Each structure stands twice: as structure tokens, then as C-alpha cells.
N, C-alpha and C positions, 0 to 999 in steps of 0.2 A: 429452431434454436434461438434462444433469446438470452441476452445478458442484461442484468439489472445494473444500471449506473446509479449506485446508491450514494446519496448525499443530499445536501440542500442547495439547490441550484441558484446561482446568482449571476451577476454580470461580470464577475472577476475574469481576468484574462485566461486563467487556467480552465475555467468552465467554457469559455468561448473556444479555446483550443480543443477541448473534448468534444464539443458540438461539431466542430469542423472535421474531427476525425471520424465521426460516425459513418458517413457515406463510404469511407474507405474500408470499412470492416465487412466481412462476408457473412455476418450474422445480424439478426435484429437486435437493436439496443433500445432500452427504455429508461428514461429518467425516473428514479424512484425516490421520493422524499422520505427522510428518516421517520417522520411522524405520520406516515400514510397508512400504517397498519397493514403493510404489504405481506404477502405470503412468499417467503423466500423459495419454497419448494416449487413455485411456478416458473422458476428460472433455471437455466442450464449453467449459468455462471454469474458471479457477482464481482463488480469492480467498485470498491469503496474509494471514492475520489476525494480530493482535498476539500477542506472547508470546516474543519473542527474548530472549537467545539460544535457538535451537531445539535440540531433542534431537539432530537431525542437520542441522547447518548446511550441510554439504557437499551433502546431498540437496536442500535448499532452493535453493542456488545452481545446481545442475544443472537443477532444474526451471525456474528463472527463465530460464536460457539456452534451454531447449527451448521454452517458451511464447513467448519473444521471437522466436525464429527461425521458429517454425512458424505464428505468427499466431493462437494460441489466446487468446481474450479473457482479460485479466488485470486484477485489482484488487488493490492492495497497500495495506494500511492500517497506520499506525504502524510497527511492525517490518517490515511488508511493504514499506513505502516505503524504509526504511533498507537492507534487503537488496537491493532492486532497484537502488539507487544503487551498492552495492558490486559487484554483478554487472556492471552496465553499464560502470562505470569500469574494471573488470578486463578484461572480454571485448571491449568495443568501443573504449575509449580506450587499452587496452594498459597501464594503470597497475598498479602494485602497490597494491591498494586493500584496506584493512582496516577493521574495526569496533572501536572502542575498547572496547566492553563485552565483545564476544566474543573479541577477539584481543589486548587490552591496548593501552595508549596508546603511540602511536608516530608518527613523522613521516608515515607513509603512511596514517593514518586518514582516511577520507572521511566517516565518521560518528563524532561525538564527543559528549560530555556537553553538554547544554544549560547555558548560564550561569544560566538561570532554569528550574528544573524545571517541566514542564507536566503532572506526574502528578496526575490528578484536577482539572485546571484547564480552565476555559472561556476561549476567546479569540474575538474578532471576526474572522471569516474574510472576506476581501475578494477576490472573483473579479477576475482581470485581464481587462479588456475585450479582445475579439477572440479569446480562447482557446476551446477546446472546452468547458472547464469553465464559462466564462461563458455559453455557449449553453444549459447545463443549469441553472445557478444564476445568475440575473441580479443579484441583490442580496446585499449582505453579510449574514452570519448568524452565530450563535454556534455554535462547534464545540467538542465535548468532546474532551479529550486525556487519555491515560494514558502520556505519554512523558517519559523522562529523557534520551533521545538523539535526535539529528537529523543529517542531512547537513550538512556544513560549507558555509559560504557560498562558499569557494573551490572545493569540489567541484561545487556547483550551477552556478557560473559556467563551469566546464570542460564540464559536461554541456550547458549552454545553448549554448555555442559549437559543440557537436556536433549541435545540433538539438533537444535536449530543451526543452520549453516549461514555464515556470512558470505554472501555471493559477490560482493564488491565493496570497495572502500573509496573514500575521497577526503581531501583535506577539509578540515573544520566540521565534517559531518560524521566521521567515524564509519560506522556500518551504513553503507548506502543501499545494500540489498540484503534481505533476509529470506532464506528458503526454509519453510517449516516442514518438519518430518511427518511421515505416515499419512501422506495425502497426495493425490494425483497432481495437484497444482495449487499450492498455497504460498504465494510469493509476494513480497512487498518491497517497495523502493522509496527512498527519500527523494530522488530526482523524479521529475514528472515526464514520463516517456511520451505523452501525447503532445507536449509543447513542440511546435514546429508544424503542426497540421495546418494552421492558418496560412503558413508560407508555402504549403504544398510539399513539405518534406515527406520522404517515405515513412511508412508505418514502422515504428521502432521494433526491433526484434523481440523485446520483452512483451510487447502487446501481441505480436504475431504468435509467440509461444503460448500466451494465455488463450487466445482465440482458438488455436489448434487444440489445446487441452479441452476447451468447451465443446468443440466439434467431435472429438474422439472419445469423450467420457460418456 
């Protein structure tokens, strides 16, 4: 079993936290650069980690289409969530969907700058009762963010009408977790569940659920 940690690795604290988490996971993990020409079918799961815009945004969006259609377990955090919204709005809803940071501000942005930056900010994340996320995390908790951008409320509403489920909410962030339909595990979060690994904190239940899906799929 192997999970692709997809993104462009840097010395950012978020990436240091992800590196610290790797030994705690019961499956093999491999850093995969977005411009490496990788074969996604060689992996049993994909975690699109923070750091957008990516070196190869087009490769990221193609990968999202592949894992969504093929049923490969997927976790997207921060930028990973943002790009999942862009891909879904474009490929499934048939919209012209763009990202304000990567593509510039325009009327077809489905991801825009947050009114209140959450870069280096903690917020109380509240699971929505009855969702998959609430079955993994029953009580509100404090989530760490390194985000300046997020899906718009209008985009989230259109996704929800198409079957995407809002799994958690938080002040200033709106939708904190999105659960995408018709897939064994295609879940995204604004908060970064791997933050805390450097301090030796337990693996977050969202990550545990993702790894379990990788092992069982």
C-alpha cells in the first residue's frame, strides 16, 4: 500500500508537520512533485497537500479527475480542497471555474481570497451531525489553518445542490470539510489535520479514516 503525498515540497511548517506524520502512518508514503510526470495509478491513495498555486496546476487538476472517476481514496487539505472544488465545478457541474490566486480575479472564480485571512490561525471546527466527518470526529475541536483562499459560499451551495456534503463548519472559513459523492473516500478540509505531528500529537481522525479507506479499497 502506498499513498502519494502530492504537491511541491518546501520548508514550510505545514510540510514539516506532514513529514513528521509519515512514520506514524501504517502505509508507505511518497512525496510526489506536481511536475514529476507521475502515474497516479501506481498509488493506492492520494493526499493533495497545501502549497498552491502548484508548479503544475494542470497536472493537479488531471489527477483530481482521475482519482474521482476511478475511486482512488483522496484527501485534500487547504489548497487540496480548493483545487478539488475547481475540478468538480468544471468537470461535473460544467462551469467555467477558476481560482483567484492562480488564475486572477474574475466573475467565474469558485475560490477567492478570504475576507479574514486564516494564515497561521486556529478556529473552532464544528462537525455537522449526520455526516461522515461527524462519525469520525464527534465533537468540535480547534483546527490549524494556513489559508488565505477558500471556496466561495456560492460555489459551495452549487456543489451541495449536486450532492456534495458540508461535513464541518468554522468561523471565517464557512465550509471546513467537504465530502464528495459517489466515491469510497473523496474528502477535503480547510484545516490541516497533520499539524501537531511535530509535537507528537495523535494522528487526527480524518487522517486515520483516509488511511483506513486506502487499506480497505
